C-alpha positions as CSV (number, residue, x, y, z in Angstrom):
1,M,66.5,115.2,-136.8
2,I,68.2,111.8,-136.8
3,N,67.1,108.8,-138.8
4,S,67.6,105.5,-136.8
5,K,69.1,102.3,-138.2
6,K,72.1,99.5,-135.0
7,L,102.3,77.5,-110.8
8,A,119.4,61.2,-96.6
9,L,118.9,58.6,-94.7
10,S,122.4,58.0,-93.7
11,L,123.6,54.8,-92.0
12,A,126.6,54.8,-89.6
13,L,128.6,51.5,-89.5
14,I,130.7,51.0,-86.3
15,L,133.5,48.4,-86.9
16,T,134.9,46.6,-83.8
17,I,138.4,45.1,-84.2
18,T,139.6,42.3,-81.8
19,V,143.3,41.0,-81.8
20,T,144.2,37.5,-80.5
21,P,147.9,37.4,-79.6
22,A,150.3,34.4,-80.4
23,L,151.7,32.1,-77.8
24,A,155.3,32.9,-76.6
25,A,157.8,29.8,-76.8
26,T,160.4,29.2,-74.0
27,K,163.2,26.5,-73.3
28,S,161.8,25.9,-69.8
29,P,159.0,23.3,-69.8
30,T,157.4,25.3,-67.1
31,P,154.4,26.8,-68.5
32,T,154.2,30.4,-68.4
33,P,151.0,32.3,-68.1
34,K,149.6,33.5,-71.3
35,A,150.0,37.1,-72.0
36,S,147.1,38.8,-73.3
37,V,146.9,42.1,-74.9
38,A,143.8,44.1,-74.5
39,T,142.9,46.4,-77.4
40,K,140.6,49.2,-77.2
41,A,137.9,49.7,-79.8
42,P,138.4,52.9,-81.7
43,A,136.7,55.8,-80.2
44,K,133.4,56.8,-81.8
45,K,133.5,60.1,-83.6
46,A,130.8,62.4,-82.6
47,P,128.4,63.1,-85.5
48,A,129.1,66.4,-87.2
49,K,126.6,69.0,-86.2
50,K,124.5,70.4,-89.0
51,P,124.3,74.1,-89.2
52,P,120.9,75.4,-88.0
53,A,118.4,75.9,-90.9
54,K,117.9,79.5,-91.9
55,K,114.4,80.7,-91.2
56,K,112.6,81.9,-94.3
57,A,111.5,85.4,-94.3
58,P,107.7,85.7,-94.3
59,A,106.2,86.1,-97.7
60,K,105.1,89.6,-98.6
61,K,101.4,90.0,-98.8
62,K,100.1,91.0,-102.2
63,V,98.1,94.1,-102.2
64,A,95.4,94.4,-104.9
65,K,95.6,97.6,-106.7
66,L,92.3,99.3,-107.5
67,T,92.0,100.6,-111.0
68,P,89.2,103.0,-112.0
69,S,86.4,101.7,-114.2
70,P,86.9,102.5,-117.9
71,S,84.8,105.3,-119.2
72,P,81.8,104.3,-121.3
73,K,82.7,104.2,-125.0
74,W,81.6,107.3,-126.9
75,P,80.0,107.5,-129.3
76,P,78.1,104.4,-128.1
77,A,78.5,101.4,-130.3
78,G,75.8,100.7,-132.8
79,F,74.3,104.2,-132.6
80,K,73.7,106.4,-135.6
81,T,73.9,110.1,-136.0
82,D,73.4,112.6,-138.8
83,P,75.8,112.1,-141.8
84,L,77.9,115.1,-140.9
85,G,78.0,114.5,-137.2
86,E,76.9,118.1,-136.5
87,T,74.0,117.5,-134.1
88,K,76.1,115.4,-131.6
89,L,72.9,113.3,-131.1
90,Y,72.9,109.5,-131.3
91,M,70.1,107.1,-131.8
92,K,69.6,103.3,-131.9
93,I,66.6,101.0,-132.4
94,P,67.1,98.2,-129.7
95,T,66.8,94.5,-130.6
96,A,64.1,92.5,-128.8
97,K,66.8,91.0,-126.5
98,E,68.3,94.4,-125.6
99,L,64.8,95.8,-124.9
100,V,64.0,93.0,-122.5
101,G,67.2,93.6,-120.6
102,I,66.5,97.3,-120.4
103,L,62.9,96.9,-119.2
104,S,64.0,94.4,-116.5
105,A,66.4,97.0,-115.1
106,K,64.1,100.0,-115.3
107,S,61.0,99.6,-113.2
108,S,59.8,103.1,-114.3
109,L,59.0,101.7,-117.8
110,S,57.0,98.7,-116.5
111,S,53.7,100.5,-116.4
112,Q,54.2,101.8,-120.0
113,I,55.1,98.4,-121.4
114,K,51.9,96.8,-120.2
115,A,50.0,98.8,-122.8
116,C,52.2,97.2,-125.5
117,T,50.5,93.8,-125.0
118,S,47.4,95.3,-126.6
119,F,48.6,98.2,-128.7
120,T,51.3,98.9,-131.3
121,C,54.5,100.3,-129.7
122,G,58.0,101.3,-130.7
123,A,61.2,101.9,-128.8
124,V,64.4,103.9,-129.3
125,L,67.6,104.6,-127.5
126,V,68.8,108.2,-127.6
127,A,71.8,110.1,-126.3
128,S,73.4,113.5,-126.6
129,E,77.0,114.5,-126.2
130,V,76.1,117.7,-124.2
131,G,72.9,116.5,-122.5
132,C,69.3,117.7,-123.0
133,R,66.7,119.4,-120.8
134,W,64.0,117.3,-122.4
135,W,63.6,115.0,-125.4
136,Q,60.8,114.8,-128.0
137,V,60.7,111.6,-130.1
138,T,58.2,111.1,-132.9
139,G,57.4,108.2,-135.2
140,S,54.8,107.1,-137.8
141,V,52.5,104.1,-137.4
142,I,52.5,102.3,-140.8
143,G,51.1,99.0,-142.0
144,A,49.1,97.3,-144.7
145,T,45.9,99.1,-145.7
146,S,43.8,96.0,-145.0
147,A,44.0,92.2,-145.1
148,E,43.1,92.3,-148.8
149,N,45.0,95.4,-149.7
150,R,48.7,95.1,-148.7
151,T,49.6,98.6,-149.8
152,I,51.6,100.4,-147.0
153,K,49.7,103.1,-145.4
154,T,50.4,105.7,-142.6
155,F,47.8,105.3,-139.8
156,G,49.0,108.0,-137.5
157,K,51.8,109.8,-135.7
158,V,53.0,109.2,-132.1
159,T,55.0,111.8,-130.1
160,T,56.6,111.0,-126.8
161,S,58.4,113.6,-124.6
162,V,60.6,112.6,-121.7
163,N,62.7,114.4,-119.1
164,K,66.3,115.6,-119.3
165,S,69.4,113.5,-119.8
166,N,73.0,114.1,-118.7
167,P,75.8,114.4,-121.2
168,Q,76.5,111.1,-122.9
169,Q,73.6,109.4,-121.0
170,I,71.6,106.8,-122.9
171,V,67.8,107.2,-122.5
172,T,65.2,104.6,-123.4
173,V,62.0,106.0,-125.0
174,L,58.9,104.0,-125.5
175,L,56.4,105.1,-128.2
176,V,53.0,103.7,-127.2
177,T,50.0,104.1,-129.6
178,T,46.4,103.3,-129.6
179,E,46.5,101.2,-132.7
180,P,45.5,97.6,-132.0
181,I,48.5,95.2,-132.1
182,G,46.6,92.6,-134.0
183,A,46.6,94.8,-137.1
184,G,50.3,94.2,-137.7
185,H,51.3,97.9,-137.7
186,I,54.8,99.1,-136.7
187,V,56.3,102.3,-135.6
188,S,58.7,103.6,-138.2
189,N,60.4,106.9,-139.4
190,I,61.5,107.7,-135.8
191,S,63.2,111.0,-135.1
192,A,64.4,112.7,-131.9
193,D,64.9,116.3,-130.8
194,C,67.1,117.3,-128.0
195,N,65.7,120.5,-126.4
196,Q,67.4,123.0,-124.2
197,S,64.3,125.1,-123.5
198,D,61.8,124.6,-120.7
199,P,59.7,121.4,-121.0
200,P,56.1,121.9,-122.2
201,G,54.6,120.5,-119.0
202,T,54.8,117.4,-116.7
203,L,56.9,114.7,-118.4
204,P,56.8,112.0,-119.6
205,I,53.8,112.3,-121.9
206,T,52.8,110.5,-125.1
207,E,50.3,111.8,-127.7
208,Y,48.9,109.8,-130.6
209,Q,47.2,111.4,-133.6
210,A,45.4,109.2,-136.0
211,A,45.7,110.1,-139.7
212,G,42.7,111.9,-141.1
C-alpha cells in the first residue's frame, strides 16, 4: 500500500612624347630644307594577364545525425513510494492542470469524467517498475458532517480496478463515486495495489460503498 502526496579600379595613363628639332645654321644664304626627325611613341605594354581564379570546391553537405530519444526518467519525478522503496510502486496525485492535459490526450477517460460534473471524484497516477496484470485503487470519501457540523466524516469507500500496465508505464486512474459534488466531499487516503494474478472480471470497473 502506498500513501500518495507530488555567423581595384586601376587607371592606365599613356604618355605621348613629341620632339621638335632645332634649326641647322649654314654659311650659304641658300635656305636648306628643314630636317625633321620623326619619333615614335613608346610601344604600349600589353597588360599582364591575371592568373585564372581558382574554383572553390563545393561545400560539403551537412548530414543531420539522428540521436535516440532519451529514456523516460525513472522513478518518475514527483511520484511517491513506500519509505523503504521495497514495493517498486509509485504514485502521484495530479494537479488540476496535469489532469486536464491527461484527459485531453486520453479519449478512453472522457466517458468517465462526465460523471464528475455531478459526483465527487478523485484521480491518481500509478506506475510499477515491473508492470502489473491489473491495478486496484481505493480511496475514502470524506467531508464535513453537515453544513452546521464541520466535523470530518467518512461517507464511503470507492474502489476502481483497471487493466494491466507495462513496466515503468504511468497509468491514470479515476475514482468516481455517487456522492453529490455539491456536498464538498473529497476522495482521500488513496492506496494502490499492483496485482499479478488473474483480474476479477472485465475491467475497468468502479464500485462505491457508502458508509453504514
